[in-house]
C-alpha positions in Angstrom: -16.7 0.9 -14.7 -14.7 -2.4 -15.2 -13.4 -4.2 -12.2 -9.7 -4.8 -11.6 -9.7 -8.2 -13.1 -11.3 -6.9 -16.3 -8.8 -4.1 -16.4 -5.9 -6.5 -16.1 -7.4 -8.6 -19.0 -7.8 -5.6 -21.3 -4.6 -3.7 -20.5 -1.9 -3.8 -23.1 0.8 -6.2 -22.1 4.1 -4.7 -21.2 6.5 -5.3 -24.0 9.0 -7.8 -23.0 12.5 -6.4 -23.3 15.4 -8.5 -24.1 17.2 -9.2 -20.9 20.9 -8.5 -21.3 22.9 -9.4 -18.3 25.9 -7.5 -17.3 28.7 -10.0 -17.5 30.6 -10.4 -14.3 34.2 -11.5 -14.3 33.2 -15.2 -14.0 30.6 -14.9 -16.8 32.7 -13.1 -19.2 33.4 -16.2 -21.1 29.8 -17.4 -21.3 28.6 -18.6 -24.7 25.6 -17.1 -26.4 23.7 -20.3 -25.8 24.1 -19.9 -22.0 23.0 -16.3 -22.2 19.9 -17.4 -24.3 19.1 -20.1 -21.7 19.3 -17.5 -18.9 17.1 -15.1 -20.8 14.5 -17.9 -21.4 14.7 -18.8 -17.7 14.1 -15.1 -16.7 11.1 -14.8 -19.1 9.7 -18.0 -17.6 10.1 -16.7 -14.1 8.4 -13.4 -15.1 5.4 -15.4 -16.5 5.2 -17.5 -13.3 5.2 -14.3 -11.2 2.4 -12.8 -13.3 0.4 -16.0 -13.0 0.9 -16.2 -9.2 -0.1 -12.5 -8.8 -3.2 -13.0 -10.8 -4.2 -16.0 -8.8 -3.5 -14.2 -5.5 -5.7 -11.3 -6.7 -8.5 -13.7 -7.6 -8.3 -15.3 -4.2 -8.4 -12.0 -2.3 -11.3 -10.7 -4.5 -13.2 -13.9 -3.9 -12.7 -13.8 -0.2 -13.7 -10.1 -0.1 -16.8 -10.9 -2.1 -17.8 -13.8 0.2 -17.3 -11.7 3.3 -19.3 -8.8 1.8 -22.2 -11.2 1.0 -22.2 -12.6 4.5 -22.2 -9.1 6.1 -24.9 -8.0 3.7 -27.1 -11.0 4.6 -26.7 -10.2 8.3 -27.6 -6.5 7.7 -30.6 -7.5 5.7 -31.9 -9.9 8.3 -31.3 -7.3 11.1 -33.2 -4.6 9.2 -36.1 -6.9 8.6 -36.2 -7.9 12.3 -36.2 -4.2 13.3 -39.0 -3.5 10.8 -41.1 -6.4 12.1 -40.6 -5.1 15.7 -41.7 -1.5 14.7 -44.7 -2.9 12.7 -45.8 -4.9 15.8 -45.5 -1.8 18.0 -47.6 0.1 15.5 -50.2 -2.7 15.4 -50.3 -2.7 19.2 -50.9 1.1 19.1 -53.8 0.6 16.7 -55.4 -2.0 18.9 -55.3 -0.1 22.1 -58.6 0.9 23.8 -57.4 4.4 24.3 -57.6 5.6 20.7 -56.8 9.2 20.1 -55.0 11.2 17.4 -51.6 10.6 19.0 -51.8 6.8 18.9 -53.3 6.9 15.4 -50.4 9.1 14.1 -47.8 7.1 16.0 -49.2 3.8 14.5 -49.0 5.4 11.0 -45.4 6.6 11.5 -44.4 3.2 12.8 -45.9 1.5 9.7 -44.2 4.0 7.4 -40.9 3.4 9.2 -41.3 -0.4 9.0 -42.0 -0.1 5.2 -38.9 2.1 4.7 -36.7 -0.3 6.6 -38.0 -3.2 4.6 -37.3 -1.2 1.4 -33.7 -0.7 2.6 -33.4 -4.4 3.4 -34.6 -5.3 -0.1 -32.1 -2.8 -1.6 -29.2 -4.3 0.3 -30.4 -7.8 -0.6 -30.7 -7.2 -4.3 -27.7 -4.9 -4.9 -24.0 -5.8 -5.3 -21.1 -3.9 -4.1 -20.5 -2.0 -7.3 -24.1 -0.8 -7.5 -24.0 0.3 -3.9 -20.8 2.2 -4.4 -22.2 3.9 -7.6 -25.4 4.8 -5.8 -23.5 6.3 -2.8 -21.3 8.3 -5.2 -24.3 9.6 -7.0 -26.0 10.6 -3.7 -22.8 12.3 -2.5 -22.6 14.3 -5.7 -26.3 15.4 -5.6 -26.3 16.1 -1.8 -22.8 16.8 -0.5 -23.9 18.5 2.7 -26.2 15.7 3.7 -23.6 13.1 2.8 -20.9 14.8 4.8 -23.2 15.4 7.7 -24.2 11.7 7.7 -20.6 10.6 7.5 -19.8 12.9 10.5 -22.7 11.4 12.5 -21.7 7.9 11.6 -18.1 8.7 12.6 -19.3 10.1 16.0 -21.5 7.0 16.6 -18.6 4.7 15.7 -16.2 6.6 18.0 -18.8 6.4 20.9 -19.4 2.7 20.2 -15.6 2.0 20.3 -15.1 4.1 23.3 -17.7 2.2 25.3 -16.5 -1.2 24.2 -15.7 -3.7 27.1 -12.0 -3.7 26.4 -11.7 0.0 27.5 -13.6 -0.3 30.7 -11.8 -0.4 34.0 -8.6 1.4 32.8 -6.5 1.6 29.8 -5.9 -2.1 29.3 -5.4 -3.5 25.9 -5.3 -7.0 24.6 -2.1 -7.7 22.8 -1.4 -11.1 21.3 -3.9 -12.7 23.6 -2.3 -11.3 26.8 -3.9 -8.6 29.0 -1.5 -5.8 29.6 -2.1 -2.6 31.6 -0.8 0.7 30.4 
């Protein structure tokens, strides 16, 4: 699926219509040369607006891409850190003196969990936004119940996280324009 910039480049241009101004009482005596100059000026303004819009789109797209890459890098390093911590815990279980089947299975599960987290980190590191979006859509189409259940759980976790944020503790105070106001 082409991105918006490619769509704009491949779309058929809107045919330019001849601009025919409605003469006002003061412009009733305008010569055809004046009308032609005004039409040319209007066409030039339209071209400038299209150019400015395209540049603004490119700037916003670039900023979004940069922000996405930064967040993706943070997520990847966080997943790798968690995987390393789980792997160290599994190694510690393997090296305990009290070896039994529970510590053995726990160590195996820890190693498997660490491997899966590192796989997820590699996926996020190597995939771009469009690939992730396409993969998510495919998963949602193949497993709609799991996808909706996961979205519900993530929504509940986000609500719980936001509810317990420091801004809401000690009353219903909110920060507005840098000032603390009590409601």
